[in-house]
N, C-alpha and C positions, 0 to 999 in steps of 0.2 A: 497486514501488520503496517503500521502507521509507524514513520521515521520524525526525529524529533527535530529536524530543521521547523522552520516557518517561512522560508525563502526559496521563490521558484529558482527551478533551474537553469529558467531562458528568461534573459530582460526580453523585454518590449511587452507589447500591450497590443498592440497592432494600430496603432497610430502614426507608424513610418514606414519609412521603405528601404530597404535593405538588400544590397544585390550582392553580399557575403556569401559563401557557402556554411551551413549550419550546424555545428553538433550538437543533440540534445543533451548531451550529458557535460556537467562541471567538472566529473570525477573520475578519474584516471590512474587508479592505483597500479603499482608493480603489477606485473604479471596480465594487464590488461591488454584483451584483442579488440581490435575494431573494425568492423569493416561497414562504412557509413555513407549511405547516400542520399543522406537528408539534408536539402538547400532551401534559403532563405529567400525568398525573389520579392520582387515586389509588383503585386497585380492591380492596383487600383492605390488611390488615397487614402484606404481605411485599413483595408486587410492585407498581412503579410503570408505568406506561405513559407510553411518548413516539412510538408510532409507528401508533396507530391511524387509520385512512382513514376520512374523513368524506366521505358521497355530495354531491357538487355541489359539492364544493369546487373555482375557479378561480382563477386571480392576478389576474384582473380583477373579483374581486367589490365592492361598494361596501363601505365601509367600515364602515358602520353596522351593516350583515349580518353582517359578520366579527366584530365585538363582540356581539352579539346569539347566534351560534350557538356562541362562547364562555362565555358565560355561564351558558346555559341546557345545554349541554352539560357544562359543569365541572361546574354544579349536578346533575345528576341524579346524575354518577356520583359525585360525594359522598355521594347521596343512598342510592345502593345500596352503598357503601361502609359505610355505617352501618346497615344494615339487613338485607343480603341474606344475613348468618350469627346472626342472631339467631333465638330457637325462635317457633312458630309462636304461642303464646301470647302473644309480649311484647305493648306498647303502643308500637307505632312513635312516634318522635321528630318535631317540626314540622319544617315544611317552611323552610329558610330563601328568605322572598322576593326575589327578583330583583328587579333596577333596574327599575321601569316603563319609562322610557324606552328601555333595550335586548329590549325583548321588544315583538314585534307585538298589533296588536290581535287577531286571531285567537290567537294562543297566551296572550294574559288572557284572553280567553272561556274557553279549553278547562281552565287553570289556575282560575277561577273555578269553574268545572262542577263540576272534582275537588275541591276544596272543599265546594262545597254537597251534596255525595254521599259524600263520608268518609265521613260516621256511618254510610249506612246498607250500607256496603262490607266485607268480613271485610278482612282484612292479606291474605290470598293473594290478592283481589283487586287490591287496591291496587297490592301487589309486580305482579302479570301484566300492569296497564296501563302503569305505568311501566315494566315491559321491553318493550314493544311499542311505547311511546315512541324507547328510546333506540335498540332495534333498526333503526326507520325510519331513524336518524340516520348509522351507522354500514352501512361496507359488511359482503358477509353476512360476506367473510376476517375484519374485525378482530371480530364478533359470533359467532363460532365461536372465535376465538381467547377473548374473555373466560368464555367457558362453559370453554373447557378450562383452562383458571386457577383457576374455581371447583371444577374434580376437584382440582388440586393444593393446593387448598387444604381440600378433606377430607380427603387422604391425610396432611396434614400434621399435623390435629388429631387424626386419629385416632392418630396415634403421638407425638404431645405428652407423653405420660405417660414412654413408652421413653425418651422423647428427654433431657429431667429427668433420667436415670439417665446419661447419657452426654455429657458436657461435649463432647467432641472430637464428635460428632455433631453437633450443633448448630452449630459451627465450621465443620464441612464441608460441610451442608445451606446456609451464606451463604456460604459462597467460589461453591459452584455457582449460588447465584441472583447474586450479583456479577457471577459471568463472564455467566450469561443477560440480566441486565439491560444490560449494557453493549451485549451485540451488537443489542438490540432499541432503542436507545438510536442508537447509530453505525455498524451496519454499510451501507458499502453494497451492492447486489444488480448489479452490471454487467450479469447474466444476466436479470434481471428474472422470477427464480425461487423470489424469496422468498414463502413465504406467512407472514402475520402468526398464523392458525391452527394450521401448522405448527409451527411454533417456540413457541408458547405448548403446544401436547401437549408439547415435549421435554422439558420442567422433568418434566413428568408422568412419562414414561416414565423417562426416567434415575432419577428416586428410585425409582420404583416396582422397576423392575430391580433396585435394591439391598435390594430389601427394605422403603424406608421410612426406614432409617437408614445414613446414610454413616459406618461404621467407624471407617474408618482413611483416614491421608493419601494410603495409595498407591491405593487404593480409590476416593477421592476424585478424585485425577487422570485415573486410565483414566476413572472416569466423565467427565468433564469435557472429557477429550480426544474422546472417542467422542461427546458432542452436540456441539462445535464442528466437528469433520470433517462430520456431518451436514446441517452450513453447504451442503455440494459443492463450497465455496470453498478450490482450491487451494492458495491464498496467505494465510490465514486459521488459525491455531494457536493451542491453547494451550500453552503453557511455563510446565513444571514450574521450582519457583526456579533452580536449575544451569541449563536453559536461557537463562531468560529472564537470567539476570546474562551469559552467551557470547552472547547474542543483543545486548545493548546495550551489548559490550563491557565489562563492569563483572565481570572475576574475581575470586572469591577467592585469596587467596594458594597455597591449597593446589591452587587449580585451574589456576597456570600451566604448571606441571612438563606435566600432561595439555595444557593445549593446545599446548604446544610439540612434543611427539609427536605431537599430530593433525593440527600445518598441516607434515609431514615427510612428503612421500611426491612423486608424481608432475602430483597437480594436476588433478584432474577431479571431479565430480558423478556417482554415481551412482543412476540412478531403479529404476523398479520389475523387475520380472522380465519377461522378455520370455517370449512363448506360442513363440516358434521358437528358446530356450534363450538362456540368459546373462541377465545385467543390462544394459538400456538403459543406454548416456550420455547426459546430461541434458546437458553440455555440458564443454570443457575451462576451469579458469581462463587468460583472460589472463596470456599470459609466462609459462606452466608448462611443465614438459620434454612433458607430454601434448601441449600447443598446437605446438612446434615438432616435435612427430613428426608432425603430419598427423593428428592423432585430431578427430573432429569431433561434434557432438549430433547424435543420434539413430542413430548406430552402436552397435555390442553386443561387450560385453566377457566372452567365452568363456572365457578363463582366463585366472591368474596365477601362472608359474613352474612350469608344467605342470599344476596344478590345475585342474580343471571344476570352475564355480563353482555350476553346477547344483545342486551339492549341499551349498552353501556359502548362509547370510541374507547378506543386503546388508551388517549389519554385519562377519561375519569376511570380505567379499571384500575391505572399505574396511581391514580391518585387515593385510590382507597387502600391499596396492599401499603400505604406511607403513613405514618402515624408516628406518637410517640413515643419515644424508647422507652422501654421495660412495657408497653402494652401489645394485647395479641388480638392476632385476626384467623378469624378461619377460613381453609380455603380447601373448593371442592376441584381437585383435578382427573383427569380420566387420562391412561394409558393404555399399555398391553395387558397389564393385569388387571384390567377393570377401573372403576369409580371406587376413589377413596377421599376421606376428608382429614385435612391436618390442620393442626392447633399450633401456629405459629407467632414466635416474641420478635416482635420487630428488633433494629439495634442500628446504632450510627453504620454508616459505610461512608466509603468504602475501606476496607481493613488495611492495615499495615501490609509493602507489597513483601515479605516474608515473615513467615513462624520455623520456628528450630525447637525440638526437643531429643533426649537422647532418648532408645529404646536398648533398656538393658533385658539381654536374651534370659538370664537365667544363670547359663553355664559357661560365665566368665568373657563373653563378648561386648562389646557396646556398637553400638552405632547409632549414627547422628540422623533424623528426618530432616528434612527439609520442605518444608510446604512453600511454594513458588506461585504466588495469589496474582501477578503480572510485574510485565518486565517495565522496571526503569531503573535510571541511573541509581538511586536508592536501592532499589535492587540488588543492584550488584556489589552493592559494598556492603550489605547487610550479608550476601552467598559469601564471599571473601572473608569475611570478621566469621562467619561459620566454620571455614573450611579453616582458619585457622585455629581454631577454637578446637577445631574436630584433632588436629594434629597435635596441638598439644595434649586432649586426651589422648590421644593415642586410641581412636575408632579403627573398628576394624573394617570399616566400610560405610557410605552413603548412600541415602535413598530419597531421590529427587522427585516430586510427588508435583503432577502438570497435571491434574485433572482439575476440569472446567477453568483453565486458565487460559483467556482468549486471545494472549500476546500483549505486545506493547510496541515497547521502542526496539526498532530492528538491530540499531546498533549496540543494546545492551545485552542481546542473545547472543551477537559475536562475541563481544568482551565477555560473558557469563561461560560461555563455548572455551575460551583461553584458557580460564582457570584450570580446568582437567584436562587439557591436551600437554602432553610434552612431546612434541612434534612439530619442530620448528621448521618452519617452511610447508605444513600438511594444510590441505584449504579448509575452512570452515566451513564456507555457503559462496555460490556465484550466485550474480544478479543478471540477469538478462533484459535488453530492453533490445525490442526491434520491430519495426513499424515494415510491412512488407521488403523491401531487398533491404533495410537498416538493419543492423546487427550491432551492440552495445554489448560484452561481455565487460564482469567486473569483478574478477575474484578475490576474495579476503583469504590471506593465509596467514597462518600462526608465526608474530615475531616479524610480521611485516604489513601490516593493516596500516591503514590511509594516515599519516599526523594529521591531517587535516580533521578528522574526527578523533580519533586514539591520540589525547594527552598523552597518556603512558600505556606502551604494550602491554597487554596483560599476560602476565606467565602464571605458568603452570602452577600451584598450591599444593598438591596430593595425589600420591599414585595408589591409592587406596581404592577398592573395588565399588563401583558406584551401579546403582539399578533405579531407571526414571518410570516411573507410573502417568499411564497419560490415560484419556478416554476421547469420548466424541468429542467432547466439545472444547480438547488441546489444540490450540488454533496458535496461527500466524508464525510469531515469534516462537514458541513454544514446540513448535514443526521444525522452525533452525534449529534450535541446541537439539534436538531430541537428535535430528538428521545425522548432523556437525558430527555427533561425538560417538552413534552408532556406525558412521561411514568409519570412522578411524579406530573402530575397533575398542571403544574406550569403554561404552557402555551394553549390558542388555538391559533389555525394554519391556514391560509387562503391565496389561490391560487392555484395552480396544484400541481399535482401529484411529487415528488422530480424523479431524476435521477435514481436511483440505485446504488450508485457503493459504496457498503459496505465491501471493501478490504482496508488492507494497503499496502502499499510499503515502504522496509526498500533502503537506497542505500547501498551500499557494497564497500569500495574501493580496488581495486588492484594493484598490485605490481609496474605495469609501471605508474600509474598516471590515468587510465582508472577507469570505476565503472559500477556496474550493478547495475540497481534500480527492484526491484524482492519484488513480492507480499506475504508477511511471515502470513496473518490472516488475517479472515472477522472481522467483529465486528455484535454485536447484542444491539438492544435498551434493555432497562431496565426489558422490559417486555417479552425479549427474542426473539424480531422478529428481523427474515434475512433480510435485506435491500435489500441483493443482489438477494435473492430467489424469493421473494415478488414484485420484482419491485419498488421499492421506497416506499414513507408516500406517504400516502394519507390527503390532509389535512380535519381541521375541515369543513370549507366553502372553497364551490369553488369559483375561482378569476379569469379571466384571461385578464392580462394586462399588458404591458411593463410600467416601469420607464421611465419619460419622460424630467430626468435631473432637475439639478438646485433644484429650490424650487416648484416646479410644482408636482401638486397631479393626482393620478391618482384610476381606480377604486377601486382600490384592496385596498389603503392607506385610501381611504374614509370607505370602508366596515371596514378595520381594527380600523380608528377611532371611527366608530358607534359602534363595537362588546364592545370596551375597556372602551365606556363612561356610553356603557350599564352595563359592569359588576362594572363600579367603581360607577356609583347612580342607588341603586335600583328603582324601580317602588314605587313611589307613597311618595317620599321623595325628598324635596325641596333641587333646586340647590344652592350650598351655593354662596357667595361673593367671586371674587377673594381674592388668601389670599394674605394679602398685603406684607410679604417677600420677595414675586417673585421677587418683584423689587430696592431691596435692594440691597445695596455696597455689594459685595461678603465677604468682610471682616465681614459682619453687619448679614451675614444670619447662621442659623442656622442648623448644618451638623451632621446630624444622622446616623453613619453607623456602621457596628457589624464585619465588614470584612477587611482584605487585602490584598493585592497582590502586 
């Protein structure tokens, strides 16, 4: 899932030194629970730290102990920052004396002993003693990371004379450092495999591989892409300026024509090359020709118009799928049921965020069907309008179809969930940012959403029964709204287990117009169900079918209708006649809503 902001959560790109404690989150809504052990210190003239893990950190620590640890630690880091790269013959500067009220008696004795013996110690012995004290305070991983950054510093210093002759080289190196620092400050490791030492080593590895100098933007972009890819997070990526503008939907005029061409086709995402031949199909787009033809995520594309894709790159295969609006393309697709040949019509993509129509059951009941393709602010407005119209018509229930919906803007999923929830103070979702001993929770609650994000608090618009249909490609924001409504007993779900993408990405702009899409948190349902770790959300009632397009129904829609009407009409109660005002002109319909958005 990607948030709508294109601003970083933490300032600074590693070109200054700061001795202040650092919190990786700029936003703490009411109900936030914070236990933060992230510090931003200064190690040398280039890189700042925000992620180093301290031994013995615990959320129940005494406040005075925490203050003591901060002062001593930051003092030691500052000492190394000032000394570690001086010549061995230099005179070490005087150490700043910490506040006696913030250090223990044992530490005071150690410091006095050090001062008394400093005159008889060599400069190297002083550094070694201080290094041992610092080493004991950090985890082995964090300490090894510092050592590797020393190695990077030496490489930068060794190339200083050559870099002065290449002004572009300096800018390119700083871009690499800016990306590295942003990851160090903000990255959330959902798998628990992030290593401070390994990430510190990436700086040296990347610059050393380039021979110590990054001469061109193309060389720099490729190096930084590889560096970020080494995180092993498929949702995080470095984006060159053109990619970044497209990702945040701010294309240049010259790119609009390309975009129109790019989004004319059959609507499906191709993945990596399959060892069994062809390219894996990640998922069809919601409402696309590929979806209507029954193409499923996990199947394989073998040929396009008779041309085997094994001889093509992924971009070349994608180019064959695109073409003039209304033209036809023949696909050979292989799945669990064998190989089939499909003839599809190319259309303009993407589609509107939502389509709606009414389902008349023929027995006096009317159900509103909402097909949400992706989550945007426009989609939230359309959903609110559709609910208001449904209430004016007196519908007996709603079906929200999220099949093949890959997600979208995280905040919009929260806003949409609030349109259905009449429980002020109930949780919608919870985001968790943690790294080592850092834990930062942000709980979103109905009626108390952060004003920095939601200019208006979305309010409930209906109490009518609701069913949600999902499938294996319902992901991210789709899982946020499904989990929020299900855990608050507002909906019953039908379909397949969802995709299981329970992490949030932010876009961070870089100084040269490029950007970084980075995983910054995971989210939990109100019942604290971890979507990523548990592998998606299991529906209340299983059903496997695909949307057939247009006004055509399918097995899952029919099942949802049956369950809605069963819930709306208790057993033994006569079916009422159709509500007459359903067919009245709009101005004469009685609208009853209690919320606005």
